[in-house]
Residue, then its C-alpha position, 0 to 999 in steps of 0.5 A: m112590445e108585441a102589438t095587440a090584436v085589431t079590435t075593430p069588429v071584423k070577421i077573420i077568415l084563415g085560408s089555410s089548413s095548417i094547424a100551426r097557422r091556426k095556433i099562431l093566429a089564436e095566440m095573436g088574440y083573434e077569433f076566426t073561421v077556417t077554409s082552404a084553397d084547392i089549387d095545383e101549386k105545382c102549376i105556379r112557378k116563379e124564379k125567385p122564392e119570394e115571388l113564388v110564395m106571394a104568387l101562391a098566396e094570391a092564387k089561394a086567395n082567388a080560389i077561396i074568393d071564388k068558392l065563397q062567392a059560389d057559396n053565397n050565390q047558392e044561399k041567395d038562390a035558396e033564400f029567393t026560393i023561400l021568399i017566393a014560396a012565402d008569396t007576399a011582397e011584404a015578406i020579401l020587403q021585410r027580409l031582403p033589406a035586413h039581410d043586406h044590412v047584416k051582410d054589409a055591417q061587418p068587414a071580412l078579412l081573408i088571410t092566405c099564406d105560403q112558405v118554401v124552404v131555401y137550401e143552397g139556393a134551391v127552393r124546397e116545397k113539401p117532400s114528395s116521399e120519405e126518401e126526399a124528406r130524409a135527404f132534406m134533413k140530412g142536408y140541414s144537419g150541420g148546415h143552414a137553410a132559410t124559410v120564405s113565408s108570404v102573407l096576403v090579407t084581402n078585405l072582402k068588403t072593400g077589395f083591398s089586397k096586399v101581400e108581403y114576405d118574411r125571410v128567416e135564416i136557420y143554422f143547425h148543429e149535426i142532427p143524429d140519424e136516429v132523430i131524423d128517422k123518428l121524425i120521418e116515422e112520425g110523419l109531420v115532416l112530410r106535410v111541411a115545406g122542406g120537411l123543416i120543423i124547428e119547434h118540434p121537441l126532437i129537433v129543438p136541441y139541434v137548432k143552433e141559431v134562428v135569425g128571425t122569428t119562430d112563428s115565421v118559420m112555422g108559417l105565419p109571421k105575427a108582426l107581418t100579419e098584424k101589420l097587413l090586417r091593420e092596413a086592410l082596415 
């Protein structure tokens, strides 16, 4: 039985620009806001794919937290200027406690993620070109690959933070060259780890077996995300 969404009043922030992750989190029953991290992922390298995706999720969380703190400081500076302009101690006393109460009343949980594809022991991130995407997909044809996805949940109120990963094995039938050409022409495969999409209507007929869940392959494993959200609260 699929777990129901966390019902405690909580603000959810999805630290990802991925449309697939937004869709999955919405399917889980959550309302959330979206932001993204501006980091150079190539600067973070780890020997094992599991270590890499967890380190990248942590780096994204740190970058987003820094951005949120900077935005919050700007808001405080602007608010302080307004209060000074009001020029009465009463105005300051009336507004500051209320602001602090609202700020502290509701916990906020930040979700950050990362994913790589593992093919014949090598880690694959987003293709750097159409040629690389084509080579990736030709390798999957009649073969096997795995996705390794990380989820990190950070409670911005308590400081609790926990990261775990999920691995899914995917086996393919032979994929016709014309299907690969159409996917590359469409462009979506250039924006995902390993150029790997199993939910696309063009590729679905050529997916032989998935050992794991499709939502994990799409970048946000539901069960793991739900587990970490509950632990964070």
